[in-house]
C-alpha positions in Angstrom: 0.0 0.0 0.0 1.3 3.4 -0.9 1.5 6.4 1.4 -1.6 8.5 0.8 -0.3 11.4 2.8 2.9 11.3 0.7 0.8 11.3 -2.4 -1.1 14.3 -1.2 2.1 16.2 -0.7 3.3 15.2 -4.2 0.0 16.2 -5.7 0.0 19.5 -3.9 3.5 20.3 -5.0 2.7 19.4 -8.6 -0.5 21.5 -8.6 1.4 24.5 -7.1 4.1 24.3 -9.8 1.4 23.9 -12.5 -0.4 27.0 -11.2 2.8 29.0 -10.8 3.9 28.3 -14.4 0.3 28.6 -15.7 1.1 26.2 -18.5 0.6 22.7 -17.4 -3.2 22.3 -17.2 -3.0 19.7 -20.0 -0.5 17.8 -17.9 -2.6 17.9 -14.8 -5.6 16.5 -16.8 -3.5 13.7 -18.2 -1.7 12.7 -15.0 -4.4 13.3 -12.5 -7.8 11.8 -13.5 -10.0 14.4 -11.8 -9.5 17.7 -10.0 -12.7 16.9 -8.0 -11.0 14.2 -5.9 -9.7 15.6 -2.6 -5.9 15.5 -2.4 -6.0 13.7 1.0 -7.9 10.6 -0.2 -6.4 10.2 -3.6 -3.9 7.5 -4.0 -1.5 7.7 -7.0 -0.6 4.8 -9.1 3.1 4.1 -9.5 3.1 5.5 -13.0 1.4 8.7 -11.8 3.8 9.1 -8.9 6.8 8.6 -11.3 5.3 11.1 -13.9 4.7 13.8 -11.3 8.1 13.3 -9.7 9.7 13.5 -13.0 7.9 16.7 -13.9 9.0 18.3 -10.6 12.6 17.3 -11.4 12.3 18.9 -14.9 11.1 22.1 -13.4 13.9 22.0 -10.8 16.5 21.4 -13.4 15.2 24.3 -15.5 15.0 26.6 -12.4 18.6 25.8 -11.5 19.6 26.8 -15.0 17.5 30.0 -15.3 16.8 30.9 -11.7 13.4 32.1 -12.6 9.9 30.6 -13.2 9.5 32.8 -16.3 12.5 31.0 -17.8 11.0 27.6 -16.9 7.7 28.5 -18.5 9.4 30.0 -21.6 11.6 26.9 -22.1 8.7 24.5 -21.7 6.5 26.4 -24.1 9.0 27.2 -26.8 9.3 25.1 -29.9 12.4 22.9 -29.6 14.0 21.2 -32.7 15.3 18.4 -30.6 11.7 17.4 -29.6 10.0 18.5 -32.8 7.6 20.6 -30.7 7.2 22.2 -27.3 8.7 20.2 -24.4 5.5 20.7 -22.4 3.6 18.8 -25.1 6.2 16.0 -25.1 5.9 15.7 -21.3 2.2 14.6 -21.6 3.5 11.0 -21.7 5.8 9.5 -19.1 8.3 8.4 -21.8 8.2 12.0 -23.2 8.9 13.4 -19.8 11.8 10.9 -19.4 13.2 12.1 -22.7 13.0 15.8 -21.7 14.6 15.1 -18.3 17.5 13.1 -19.9 18.0 15.9 -22.4 18.2 18.4 -19.5 20.6 16.2 -17.6 22.9 16.1 -20.6 22.8 19.8 -21.5 23.0 21.3 -18.0 
């Protein structure tokens, strides 16, 4: 059994980052099945937990590089030739988020 309180903290952190950046509503809808479920009773699947954790790592990597959420939002929303699109759109899938994270690890 997973830690529901730990999941609630992870969901809250993810939602705060999404709201701060103002760009990840699509990600929230894909990763979290409903915003009507109270955070404290919602248990994440392993895939959801991994996806959210990875997205938070991506944001942290970008913040380390640019030291600003505007930089993070800009980078995620700007067409990137490496990804053939916007990184935020690639991150909708777990494998896409893994690719974006690996890219950031190699370029930073």
